[in-house]
C-alpha positions as CSV (number, residue, x, y, z in Angstrom):
1,M,95.8,123.4,54.5
2,F,98.4,121.2,56.3
3,I,99.2,124.5,58.4
4,L,95.7,125.2,59.2
5,F,95.2,121.5,60.2
6,L,98.2,121.7,62.6
7,T,96.9,124.9,64.0
8,F,93.5,123.5,64.8
9,F,95.0,120.5,66.2
10,A,97.3,122.5,68.3
11,V,94.3,124.6,69.6
12,F,92.1,121.7,70.2
13,A,94.9,120.1,72.2
14,V,95.3,123.1,74.4
15,Y,91.5,123.2,74.8
16,L,91.4,119.5,76.0
17,F,94.3,120.1,78.4
18,Y,92.5,123.2,79.9
19,G,89.2,121.4,79.9
20,N,90.6,118.4,81.9
21,T,92.9,120.5,84.2
22,A,91.2,123.7,85.3
23,V,88.8,123.2,88.2
24,T,85.4,124.9,88.3
25,V,83.9,125.9,91.6
26,S,80.0,125.6,91.6
27,K,78.5,127.4,94.7
28,Y,75.1,126.6,95.9
29,D,73.0,128.3,98.7
30,I,70.8,125.9,100.3
31,R,68.0,127.4,102.4
32,S,65.5,125.3,104.4
33,E,63.4,125.8,107.4
34,K,64.6,122.6,108.7
35,I,68.2,123.7,108.8
36,P,68.9,124.8,112.5
37,P,70.2,128.2,113.4
38,G,73.4,126.7,114.7
39,F,74.3,125.6,111.1
40,D,73.5,128.8,109.3
41,G,76.5,129.5,107.2
42,F,77.8,125.9,107.4
43,R,80.2,125.3,104.4
44,I,80.2,122.0,102.7
45,V,82.9,121.1,99.9
46,Q,82.1,118.0,97.9
47,I,84.6,116.2,95.6
48,S,83.5,113.3,93.5
49,D,85.0,110.8,91.1
50,L,88.7,111.2,91.4
51,H,89.4,108.0,89.7
52,N,93.0,107.9,91.3
53,C,93.7,110.9,89.2
54,H,97.5,111.4,88.1
55,N,97.0,114.9,86.7
56,T,98.9,116.7,89.6
57,L,97.9,120.3,87.9
58,M,94.2,119.2,88.4
59,T,94.6,117.8,91.9
60,G,96.7,120.6,93.1
61,S,94.2,123.2,92.0
62,L,91.4,120.9,93.5
63,V,93.2,121.1,96.8
64,S,94.0,124.7,96.6
65,K,90.5,125.7,95.8
66,T,89.2,123.6,98.6
67,K,91.4,125.5,101.1
68,E,90.0,128.8,99.5
69,A,86.4,127.6,100.1
70,K,87.0,127.4,103.9
71,P,84.9,124.3,104.3
72,D,83.5,123.1,107.7
73,I,83.4,119.6,106.3
74,I,84.3,117.7,103.0
75,F,82.3,115.1,101.3
76,L,83.8,112.6,99.0
77,T,80.9,110.9,97.0
78,G,82.6,107.7,95.5
79,D,85.1,106.5,92.8
80,A,88.1,107.7,94.5
81,I,89.8,105.0,92.6
82,D,89.4,103.6,89.4
83,S,88.6,99.8,89.1
84,Y,90.3,99.7,85.4
85,L,93.5,101.2,86.6
86,P,93.3,101.1,90.3
87,D,96.1,103.2,92.2
88,V,95.3,103.6,95.9
89,D,98.4,105.6,96.6
90,A,97.5,108.3,93.9
91,A,94.1,108.7,95.5
92,M,95.5,108.8,99.0
93,R,97.8,111.6,98.0
94,V,94.9,113.8,97.3
95,I,92.7,112.5,100.1
96,E,95.4,113.1,102.8
97,Q,95.9,116.9,101.8
98,L,92.0,117.2,102.0
99,N,91.9,115.7,105.3
100,E,94.3,118.4,106.7
101,I,91.8,121.0,105.7
102,A,88.4,119.8,107.3
103,P,87.0,116.5,108.5
104,V,86.2,114.2,105.6
105,Y,83.4,111.9,105.1
106,Y,83.3,109.2,102.4
107,V,81.0,106.8,100.6
108,I,82.0,104.2,98.0
109,G,81.0,104.4,94.3
110,N,80.5,101.6,91.6
111,H,84.3,101.4,91.0
112,E,85.2,100.7,94.7
113,A,82.4,98.2,94.7
114,R,83.8,96.2,91.9
115,T,87.4,96.1,92.9
116,G,89.4,94.4,95.6
117,E,91.6,97.4,95.9
118,Y,88.7,99.1,97.8
119,Y,89.7,97.3,101.1
120,K,93.1,98.6,100.8
121,L,91.8,102.2,100.2
122,S,89.3,101.8,103.1
123,K,92.2,100.6,105.4
124,E,94.4,103.6,104.4
125,M,91.7,106.2,105.0
126,H,90.9,104.7,108.3
127,K,94.3,105.1,109.3
128,I,94.2,108.9,109.0
129,G,90.7,109.2,110.5
130,I,88.6,109.5,107.4
131,A,84.8,108.8,108.4
132,E,83.5,106.2,106.0
133,L,79.8,105.9,106.0
134,S,78.9,102.5,104.7
135,N,75.1,102.3,105.1
136,A,75.5,104.3,108.3
137,F,74.7,107.8,109.7
138,V,76.3,110.1,112.2
139,N,74.9,113.1,113.9
140,I,76.9,116.4,113.5
141,R,76.6,118.8,116.4
142,L,77.4,122.6,116.2
143,N,76.4,125.5,118.5
144,D,73.9,123.2,120.3
145,D,72.1,122.1,117.1
146,E,72.4,119.0,115.1
147,I,72.0,117.6,111.6
148,V,72.2,114.0,110.4
149,I,74.7,112.9,107.8
150,V,73.8,109.6,106.1
151,G,75.8,107.7,103.8
152,I,74.8,104.5,101.6
153,N,77.0,102.3,99.5
154,D,76.9,101.9,95.8
155,P,74.2,99.3,94.8
156,R,76.9,97.7,92.8
157,K,78.4,96.2,96.0
158,V,75.7,93.8,96.1
159,N,74.1,93.9,92.7
160,T,77.0,92.5,91.0
161,D,75.4,91.2,87.9
162,G,73.0,94.2,87.5
163,K,69.9,92.1,87.6
164,A,68.4,93.3,90.9
165,D,66.7,96.8,91.2
166,D,69.2,99.5,92.3
167,S,66.4,101.6,93.6
168,K,65.1,99.1,95.8
169,I,68.5,98.2,97.1
170,A,69.2,101.9,97.9
171,G,65.6,102.2,99.6
172,D,66.0,99.1,101.8
173,W,69.3,100.4,103.0
174,L,67.9,103.8,103.8
175,G,64.8,102.4,105.5
176,S,67.1,100.1,107.7
177,L,68.8,103.3,109.1
178,K,66.8,104.3,112.1
179,N,68.1,108.0,112.2
180,D,65.8,110.9,113.1
181,R,64.4,112.1,110.0
182,D,62.7,115.0,111.7
183,M,66.2,116.5,111.8
184,Y,67.6,118.2,108.7
185,T,69.1,115.2,106.9
186,V,72.0,115.0,104.4
187,L,72.7,112.0,102.2
188,L,75.9,111.0,100.5
189,S,75.4,108.6,97.7
190,H,77.1,107.9,94.3
191,R,74.1,107.7,92.3
192,P,72.0,110.6,91.1
193,E,69.5,108.6,89.1
194,L,67.9,107.3,92.4
195,I,66.6,110.6,93.3
196,K,62.9,109.7,93.6
197,T,64.1,106.8,96.2
198,Y,65.9,109.6,98.2
199,A,62.7,111.7,98.3
200,T,60.5,108.9,99.2
201,N,62.8,108.2,102.2
202,G,62.6,111.8,103.6
203,I,66.1,113.0,102.7
204,D,66.4,116.9,102.7
205,L,69.7,117.2,100.7
206,V,71.7,114.7,98.6
207,F,75.2,114.9,97.3
208,T,76.0,112.5,94.3
209,G,78.4,112.1,91.6
210,H,78.9,109.3,88.9
211,A,77.3,111.0,85.9
212,H,80.6,112.8,85.2
213,G,78.5,115.9,83.8
214,G,77.8,113.6,80.6
215,L,81.6,113.7,79.8
216,I,80.9,115.7,76.6
217,R,78.6,118.7,77.2
218,L,76.9,120.5,74.3
219,P,75.5,124.1,74.7
220,F,71.7,124.2,75.2
221,I,71.8,120.3,75.4
222,G,74.0,119.3,78.4
223,G,75.6,116.0,78.8
224,I,75.7,113.2,76.1
225,Y,75.9,110.2,78.2
226,A,76.1,109.1,81.8
227,P,76.3,105.5,83.3
228,N,73.0,104.0,84.5
229,Q,71.1,107.0,82.6
230,G,72.1,106.5,79.0
231,L,71.9,109.2,76.3
232,F,71.2,112.7,77.1
233,P,71.0,112.1,81.0
234,K,68.5,113.9,83.1
235,Y,70.9,114.2,86.2
236,A,74.3,114.9,84.7
237,G,75.4,117.7,86.7
238,G,73.9,120.7,88.9
239,L,71.0,121.0,91.2
240,Y,67.8,119.2,91.0
241,T,64.8,119.1,93.2
242,V,62.0,116.3,93.7
243,A,59.3,116.9,96.2
244,D,61.2,118.2,99.4
245,T,64.5,116.7,98.2
246,T,67.3,118.8,96.7
247,M,70.0,117.0,95.0
248,I,73.5,118.1,94.0
249,V,75.1,116.3,91.1
250,N,78.9,116.8,91.1
251,R,80.4,116.4,87.5
252,G,83.5,114.9,89.1
253,A,87.0,115.6,89.0
254,G,88.9,112.6,87.3
255,N,88.2,110.5,84.3
256,S,87.6,106.7,84.2
257,G,90.2,104.8,82.1
258,Y,91.4,106.8,79.2
259,S,88.3,109.1,78.8
260,F,88.5,112.8,78.8
261,R,86.1,115.8,79.1
262,I,84.9,118.2,76.4
263,N,83.2,121.5,77.7
264,D,83.0,119.7,81.1
265,N,85.8,120.9,83.4
266,P,86.6,119.1,86.6
267,E,84.3,120.5,89.4
268,L,84.5,121.3,93.1
269,V,81.1,121.9,94.8
270,L,80.7,124.4,97.5
271,A,77.3,124.2,99.4
272,V,76.4,126.8,102.1
273,L,73.5,126.0,104.5
274,H,71.1,128.8,105.4
275,A,68.6,128.5,108.0
276,G,65.0,129.5,107.6
């Protein structure tokens, strides 16, 4: 019985190591009549929730798979650092390598919003030319066509006690941005549970994270728990549509604090735009 227990423990340990180190690439083909011809085939890599990961095997694989994806642009959708164990240097080691592959655009998550280390991170990213979209937008031009990239802060940045309405905060921020919503509009936001707010504000494509895939994923059920969604979250990881808005929820790469993943490998998202 003891030998059986040791064997089970060893197999489970290997399974956990693999499940928290081996990066999964999820590819999505995004089609829309609003995508201009110049962006047909445009390749986007999204990485989320690094949580200043110290797992060099995982981060090395993440960078390698990003190179293999040949992105035109890279999105980081929050929680690059972890507020419980902040390590800006660890996060920057990964971000610097990503920045050598393609232009990087970044928005903050709830962990940056609640730690003073965010300002150090922001300063270091600015030094190497990372574009931080803090309730801002930028037009991307390619082959004489344009799309809009919008980024909003995590509501935790102002809703520090959790008593305000996160949806209203996000909606007010989006409403204050006077970009041309007739153009194909891509939103970077940390929070997936606010998808109805994104749809109401005319966003075409959203990249989010935060849910960590539910952390523990069960066959036929999905994720067990996600912050701001609770048990059996509706938006834990994958592709979702509300009205004319498509949302990709990245399951994340790192873990917060001392948590670990079960049946929920670190994820890299590759989204390819297709016109018409």
